[in-house]
Structure formats: C-alpha cells, structure tokens
PLY file of the C-alpha trace (Angstrom):
ply
format ascii 1.0
element vertex 374
property float x
property float y
property float z
element edge 373
property int vertex1
property int vertex2
end_header
0.00 0.00 0.00
1.24 3.44 -0.87
-0.29 5.16 2.15
-3.58 6.77 3.07
-5.35 9.17 0.74
-5.55 12.88 1.46
-3.42 15.97 1.24
0.35 15.63 1.20
2.24 15.96 4.45
5.13 18.29 5.14
8.83 17.45 5.31
11.08 19.61 7.44
14.70 20.68 7.41
16.56 20.21 10.64
19.95 20.81 12.22
22.63 23.39 11.69
23.35 22.13 8.16
19.64 22.06 7.33
19.59 18.31 6.85
16.18 17.18 5.62
13.96 15.15 7.88
13.98 12.24 5.46
11.41 10.25 7.41
8.92 13.12 7.20
9.74 13.62 3.53
9.20 9.91 2.83
5.80 9.99 4.56
4.98 13.08 2.52
5.85 11.15 -0.64
3.62 8.20 0.34
0.71 10.59 0.82
1.43 12.29 -2.49
1.61 8.98 -4.33
-1.84 8.01 -3.01
-3.63 11.23 -3.98
-6.61 11.06 -6.30
-5.60 12.67 -9.59
-1.99 13.14 -8.53
-0.77 14.68 -11.79
-3.61 17.20 -11.90
-3.13 18.13 -8.26
0.60 18.72 -8.72
-0.11 20.89 -11.79
-2.78 23.05 -10.12
-1.31 23.14 -6.59
2.44 23.65 -7.06
3.10 23.77 -3.32
1.60 20.36 -2.65
4.89 18.59 -3.37
7.29 21.30 -2.24
8.43 19.63 0.99
9.14 16.34 -0.73
10.82 18.06 -3.68
13.14 19.97 -1.38
14.22 16.77 0.37
14.63 15.05 -2.98
16.93 17.75 -4.32
19.09 17.74 -1.20
19.23 13.93 -1.07
20.38 13.71 -4.69
23.25 16.07 -3.92
24.26 14.30 -0.72
23.94 10.69 -1.85
26.15 10.93 -4.93
29.16 13.18 -4.31
32.69 12.12 -5.17
33.36 11.30 -1.52
31.56 10.77 1.80
28.00 10.07 0.62
25.21 10.47 3.16
23.70 7.08 4.01
20.41 8.62 5.15
20.05 10.22 1.73
20.70 6.88 0.03
18.02 5.21 2.15
15.45 7.92 1.42
16.06 7.79 -2.34
16.00 4.01 -2.58
12.81 3.80 -0.51
11.10 6.31 -2.79
12.34 4.50 -5.88
11.18 1.12 -4.56
7.68 2.46 -3.86
7.43 3.64 -7.45
8.90 0.45 -8.93
6.63 -1.90 -6.99
3.65 -0.46 -8.87
4.83 -2.54 -11.84
3.77 -5.68 -9.94
0.32 -6.68 -8.70
0.09 -7.32 -4.97
-3.57 -8.42 -4.61
-4.31 -5.38 -2.48
-6.76 -2.49 -2.98
-7.20 -1.73 -6.65
-7.16 1.98 -5.83
-3.51 1.53 -4.87
-2.71 1.56 -8.58
-4.57 4.71 -9.58
-1.25 6.52 -10.08
0.55 3.60 -11.68
1.19 5.63 -14.86
1.59 9.01 -13.18
3.78 11.40 -15.14
4.91 12.97 -11.88
6.00 9.66 -10.34
7.78 8.74 -13.55
9.66 12.02 -13.38
10.72 11.36 -9.78
11.90 7.89 -10.77
13.88 9.23 -13.73
15.59 11.94 -11.68
16.74 9.44 -9.07
17.83 6.81 -11.59
19.86 9.25 -13.69
22.03 10.39 -10.78
22.18 7.00 -9.08
23.01 4.95 -12.17
25.75 7.37 -13.24
27.26 7.03 -9.75
27.10 3.23 -9.95
28.58 3.02 -13.45
31.53 5.17 -12.40
32.64 2.28 -10.17
33.55 0.13 -13.18
35.92 0.58 -16.11
33.47 0.22 -18.98
36.14 0.78 -21.61
38.17 -2.16 -20.30
35.06 -4.36 -20.34
34.42 -3.47 -23.98
37.80 -4.95 -24.94
37.22 -8.36 -23.34
36.73 -11.68 -25.05
33.23 -11.89 -23.64
32.71 -15.64 -23.84
36.04 -16.33 -22.13
35.39 -13.63 -19.54
32.00 -15.07 -18.62
33.37 -18.61 -18.35
36.27 -17.47 -16.16
34.01 -15.49 -13.84
31.47 -18.28 -13.55
34.17 -20.83 -12.71
35.58 -18.57 -9.99
32.26 -17.54 -8.44
30.61 -20.94 -8.28
32.98 -21.97 -5.46
34.71 -18.84 -4.10
36.69 -18.53 -0.87
34.48 -17.94 2.15
33.91 -14.21 2.58
34.00 -12.31 5.86
30.21 -12.08 5.65
29.94 -15.83 5.17
32.27 -16.55 8.09
30.22 -14.31 10.35
27.00 -16.17 9.65
28.64 -19.59 9.75
30.56 -19.05 12.97
29.14 -16.20 15.04
25.63 -14.99 14.21
23.04 -15.68 16.91
19.28 -16.14 16.69
18.68 -12.38 16.71
21.13 -11.93 13.87
19.58 -14.78 11.90
16.14 -13.27 12.43
17.42 -9.94 11.12
18.74 -11.76 8.03
15.27 -13.23 7.43
13.59 -9.85 7.92
15.78 -8.17 5.32
15.77 -11.05 2.83
11.97 -11.36 3.01
11.48 -8.19 0.94
12.79 -10.03 -2.12
12.31 -13.64 -1.01
8.52 -13.39 -0.72
8.16 -12.14 -4.31
11.13 -13.98 -5.79
11.72 -13.89 -9.56
9.15 -11.15 -10.09
11.56 -9.06 -12.16
12.39 -12.05 -14.36
8.72 -12.27 -15.31
8.98 -8.78 -16.84
11.49 -9.96 -19.46
9.48 -12.78 -21.05
7.14 -10.96 -23.41
7.85 -11.02 -27.13
8.89 -13.70 -29.60
10.06 -17.16 -28.60
13.45 -18.70 -29.31
15.88 -21.03 -27.56
17.04 -18.36 -25.09
13.47 -17.34 -24.30
12.53 -20.98 -23.73
15.26 -21.48 -21.14
14.39 -18.24 -19.35
10.76 -19.37 -19.26
11.77 -22.76 -17.84
13.81 -20.95 -15.18
10.81 -18.80 -14.24
8.51 -21.82 -14.11
10.84 -23.58 -11.70
11.05 -20.47 -9.53
7.23 -20.33 -9.56
6.79 -24.01 -8.72
5.31 -24.79 -12.16
2.08 -23.17 -11.03
1.78 -25.04 -7.72
1.87 -22.55 -4.85
3.41 -24.89 -2.23
6.36 -25.45 -4.59
6.90 -21.79 -5.46
10.24 -20.67 -4.09
8.67 -17.77 -2.23
6.48 -20.31 -0.41
9.62 -21.93 0.94
10.71 -18.54 2.24
7.31 -18.04 3.88
7.64 -21.48 5.50
11.05 -20.51 6.81
9.59 -17.35 8.37
6.68 -19.25 9.89
8.94 -21.85 11.44
10.88 -19.05 13.09
7.65 -17.50 14.41
7.77 -14.52 12.06
5.13 -12.66 10.07
4.89 -13.81 6.44
3.14 -10.69 5.12
4.97 -9.26 2.12
6.93 -6.07 2.93
6.11 -6.30 6.64
9.80 -5.81 7.49
10.39 -3.01 4.98
11.73 -0.67 7.66
14.54 -3.15 8.40
15.92 -3.19 4.86
19.21 -1.29 4.33
19.57 1.01 1.35
22.14 -1.31 -0.17
19.56 -4.11 -0.46
16.89 -1.75 -1.78
19.38 -0.54 -4.40
19.95 -4.11 -5.60
16.19 -4.65 -5.96
15.68 -1.31 -7.71
18.56 -2.07 -10.07
16.84 -5.32 -11.06
13.62 -3.42 -11.70
15.44 -0.96 -13.95
17.27 -3.56 -16.03
14.26 -5.85 -16.43
11.95 -3.00 -17.46
14.32 -1.44 -20.01
14.60 -3.77 -23.00
17.76 -1.94 -24.10
19.36 -3.22 -20.89
18.38 -6.84 -21.50
21.97 -8.05 -21.83
22.95 -6.31 -18.59
19.98 -7.96 -16.88
21.02 -11.39 -18.15
24.60 -10.80 -16.99
23.36 -9.84 -13.54
21.07 -12.86 -13.34
23.97 -15.07 -14.39
26.03 -13.80 -11.45
23.10 -14.32 -9.08
22.42 -17.90 -10.15
26.12 -18.77 -10.13
26.93 -17.22 -6.75
23.82 -17.94 -4.68
24.66 -21.55 -3.69
27.93 -20.52 -2.03
26.32 -17.52 -0.30
23.31 -19.50 0.92
25.53 -22.27 2.31
26.62 -19.80 5.00
23.01 -19.00 5.92
22.09 -22.68 6.02
25.12 -23.48 8.16
24.10 -20.70 10.53
20.63 -22.24 10.90
22.16 -25.66 11.52
24.56 -24.31 14.13
21.61 -22.65 15.90
19.82 -26.02 15.98
16.85 -24.87 13.87
14.44 -27.24 12.18
14.91 -28.30 8.56
11.94 -26.14 7.57
13.74 -23.10 8.99
16.40 -23.45 6.31
14.33 -24.93 3.47
14.67 -21.92 1.18
18.47 -21.94 1.47
18.64 -25.69 0.83
16.40 -25.42 -2.22
18.58 -22.78 -3.85
21.83 -24.51 -3.00
20.49 -27.52 -4.86
18.71 -25.88 -7.80
20.76 -22.79 -8.55
23.83 -24.83 -9.43
21.80 -26.18 -12.36
20.28 -22.77 -13.06
23.76 -21.27 -13.21
24.75 -23.72 -15.96
21.59 -22.86 -17.89
22.29 -19.16 -17.56
25.85 -19.51 -18.82
25.59 -22.13 -21.55
22.05 -21.70 -22.83
21.42 -17.98 -22.32
24.48 -15.75 -21.83
26.86 -17.37 -24.35
24.25 -17.62 -27.12
23.33 -13.97 -26.56
27.00 -13.02 -26.77
27.13 -14.66 -30.19
23.86 -13.06 -31.30
24.88 -9.53 -30.25
28.66 -9.34 -30.75
28.76 -5.52 -30.76
26.98 -5.35 -27.41
28.11 -8.61 -25.80
30.34 -6.73 -23.36
27.16 -5.53 -21.63
26.70 -9.08 -20.33
29.97 -8.69 -18.42
28.97 -5.21 -17.28
25.74 -6.61 -15.84
27.67 -9.44 -14.19
30.21 -7.12 -12.59
27.56 -4.67 -11.44
25.56 -7.44 -9.81
28.67 -8.64 -8.03
29.15 -5.15 -6.58
25.49 -4.91 -5.55
25.55 -8.36 -3.96
28.78 -7.83 -2.05
27.64 -4.43 -0.78
24.27 -5.86 0.25
25.91 -8.78 2.01
28.05 -6.50 4.12
25.01 -4.35 5.02
22.97 -7.41 6.02
25.81 -8.75 8.16
26.22 -5.36 9.85
22.49 -5.27 10.66
22.64 -8.83 12.00
25.71 -7.96 14.04
23.86 -5.06 15.66
20.81 -7.23 16.32
22.97 -9.80 18.05
24.17 -7.13 20.48
27.73 -8.40 20.44
30.29 -6.94 22.77
32.05 -3.82 21.60
35.30 -5.72 21.03
33.59 -8.47 19.01
31.60 -5.94 17.03
34.75 -4.01 16.19
36.59 -7.17 15.14
33.81 -8.47 12.88
32.98 -5.03 11.47
36.66 -4.59 10.59
36.64 -7.85 8.68
33.50 -6.82 6.81
34.87 -3.40 5.85
0 1
1 2
2 3
3 4
4 5
5 6
6 7
7 8
8 9
9 10
10 11
11 12
12 13
13 14
14 15
15 16
16 17
17 18
18 19
19 20
20 21
21 22
22 23
23 24
24 25
25 26
26 27
27 28
28 29
29 30
30 31
31 32
32 33
33 34
34 35
35 36
36 37
37 38
38 39
39 40
40 41
41 42
42 43
43 44
44 45
45 46
46 47
47 48
48 49
49 50
50 51
51 52
52 53
53 54
54 55
55 56
56 57
57 58
58 59
59 60
60 61
61 62
62 63
63 64
64 65
65 66
66 67
67 68
68 69
69 70
70 71
71 72
72 73
73 74
74 75
75 76
76 77
77 78
78 79
79 80
80 81
81 82
82 83
83 84
84 85
85 86
86 87
87 88
88 89
89 90
90 91
91 92
92 93
93 94
94 95
95 96
96 97
97 98
98 99
99 100
100 101
101 102
102 103
103 104
104 105
105 106
106 107
107 108
108 109
109 110
110 111
111 112
112 113
113 114
114 115
115 116
116 117
117 118
118 119
119 120
120 121
121 122
122 123
123 124
124 125
125 126
126 127
127 128
128 129
129 130
130 131
131 132
132 133
133 134
134 135
135 136
136 137
137 138
138 139
139 140
140 141
141 142
142 143
143 144
144 145
145 146
146 147
147 148
148 149
149 150
150 151
151 152
152 153
153 154
154 155
155 156
156 157
157 158
158 159
159 160
160 161
161 162
162 163
163 164
164 165
165 166
166 167
167 168
168 169
169 170
170 171
171 172
172 173
173 174
174 175
175 176
176 177
177 178
178 179
179 180
180 181
181 182
182 183
183 184
184 185
185 186
186 187
187 188
188 189
189 190
190 191
191 192
192 193
193 194
194 195
195 196
196 197
197 198
198 199
199 200
200 201
201 202
202 203
203 204
204 205
205 206
206 207
207 208
208 209
209 210
210 211
211 212
212 213
213 214
214 215
215 216
216 217
217 218
218 219
219 220
220 221
221 222
222 223
223 224
224 225
225 226
226 227
227 228
228 229
229 230
230 231
231 232
232 233
233 234
234 235
235 236
236 237
237 238
238 239
239 240
240 241
241 242
242 243
243 244
244 245
245 246
246 247
247 248
248 249
249 250
250 251
251 252
252 253
253 254
254 255
255 256
256 257
257 258
258 259
259 260
260 261
261 262
262 263
263 264
264 265
265 266
266 267
267 268
268 269
269 270
270 271
271 272
272 273
273 274
274 275
275 276
276 277
277 278
278 279
279 280
280 281
281 282
282 283
283 284
284 285
285 286
286 287
287 288
288 289
289 290
290 291
291 292
292 293
293 294
294 295
295 296
296 297
297 298
298 299
299 300
300 301
301 302
302 303
303 304
304 305
305 306
306 307
307 308
308 309
309 310
310 311
311 312
312 313
313 314
314 315
315 316
316 317
317 318
318 319
319 320
320 321
321 322
322 323
323 324
324 325
325 326
326 327
327 328
328 329
329 330
330 331
331 332
332 333
333 334
334 335
335 336
336 337
337 338
338 339
339 340
340 341
341 342
342 343
343 344
344 345
345 346
346 347
347 348
348 349
349 350
350 351
351 352
352 353
353 354
354 355
355 356
356 357
357 358
358 359
359 360
360 361
361 362
362 363
363 364
364 365
365 366
366 367
367 368
368 369
369 370
370 371
371 372
372 373
C-alpha cells in the first residue's frame, strides 16, 4: 500500500546544516503517491509537493558526491524508488492503490533518481576495459571462480558467530525479495520465442513451482519465516531493509523494465544464479549451528540444490548464445555481471552489519567483525 489518501504531508529541514527530515519527507511522498488525480493536483497546486521536492533535491546532492555520501540520503532515495517500482507488480491489495501507476509525476521522480544514481554506480567500473574483453572467455572465467569462491567475511560471520537475533534480522531483510522472488524475471518474457526465451521461461517456471503454490520458491521462504515465528506478510519488514539491499532490488527493476538493458539484466542474473549456492551455504550453516528445524532453512537448501543447475543454464544456454547473437553489445553481459557482483557484495556487508547489531555483540567483538567486513 502506498499510504492513506488525502493531502500531502510536510517534510522539514533540521539541524545546523539544514539536513532534511527524510522520514517526514518519505511519509509526505507516500501521501502524495496516493492522492486522487496526482498529476492534476501537482499541476494546479504547485506547493503540494514542495516539501518532498526539497528533500529530494538535497538527497540527490548528498547521496552521490565524489566522496563521503550520506547514508540517510541513500536510504530515502532508494525507498522512494522502490515504492514507485513496486507499482509494476500486482500485490492483490486495494485496486485503488494503482490509480497513479502511470503518473507522469511519479515517472519524473523515478527518472531523476535513476539518472544520478546509475551514473554514480557506473563510475565504479571501467566500462572501456570491459568493452575490450573476449566476452565468452570472460564469462566462463568469472562463472568458474564464483561458483565456489573462498568464504567471505560475511559468510564466516553467519557460519561461525551470528546468533538467533542476527539470523532473524537476516530473514527480515531477505523477506522483501524472497517473498516475491523472480518477479523481475517475469517482466522480461514478453515477445517472440526462441531457444534463449525458452530457457528463461523454464527458469521462471521452476522459480514459480510450475504453477503449484506450495512449490513456489517464495512459499519456501514463507515457511522458513513461519517456522521461526515470524510474520509472512509481504513487505512487513520493509523498515529493516538497508539502502544497499533496496538498491539491488531497484537495479533489477530498472534492467528488467528497459529492454535496451536486457543483456545487462542477463549478466546480472547469471552472477546471481552462479553465486547464490555458495552464499546461501553460509546461511544454512548458521541455521544448523543454531539447531533450527529443517523447515527453517528450506529456502536456502532449495537454492543450494537448484541454482547450481540454473547457473549452468544461464551460462551455456542464455548468456553465451546472446554473446554470439549480439557481438557488438556482448560486453554488456559482463557489465551486468560485474555490477551485480558489486550490488551483492555491498548488500551482504550491510545485512551482516544489521545482524551484528541485532545480536548485540560486545564492543570488542563488534569491532573485530565489522573490521573484517569493511
């Protein structure tokens, strides 16, 4: 739900440096996004969005400087972007929630955030060097390395030290994506059929349990939450999700919705399917160490088993054929792969830091683990 209907709230500036009250500005945005006739109201009542617009302008400046970005600004921007992006999916909630699905104003907000954010993200990679790669060899080399990588600091933390509170925090954060898993993939499957399309469709069908709800992967995540005594309502733990995780979800929305970015999306999905088994082994091992029931780790076990096969499909039957079909743009597959690696590693560190805080470790232990994660 986007929020209650009515007039937009007011965001405030606070502190000596006039830092926006991002929480107030976010609530103001939710109210704006739920207004009847949003575009008309914004056009005839220019001041109705002024508080949100002020916070948006400041956040865009403070989230994407050359150095020392403001984390609160990142969180505000990614929350706003997520709330716009989720309108592309149907949530079986009030139909009125989608009245502004095609709002010109919301589209403009989305575009302003994405332009600054994506430029900032792309600056982290050497695109010119990627253009010069032998793409097929580069993808094979990366897949071989990432299918069984050395255990990361994040993985060691969950395997060896995370407690029940930390594991619960992991489930809270992961539920935002886990309960609607593969939704972005579904956005790429319209159009003509061919061998690549057929394999992507087979991948989606497996993720969706071939139409049987108990076998849908998100159902396994819901079972894992239930076994741990947690709420299975979609987005119920939204406030727990770090900006780094929201950014990864929003990035997937962007690439899956823009057909021009299809190769980047496939490259990112290749990294995900290749790397997930190793990452999820740490979460499963954490659950085992904590003595949890098999059902409390069912989602991890399922992906450890199935994504090894999905990774081979993505490489051999999707990415490499696309590289041959689009030789002038094949490098974008590697760009998508490398970007997803960055998003995943950054998200993993943020999740571990949140779990570390939830566990309430001693100051010395927190400093030691946080240093390893840095």
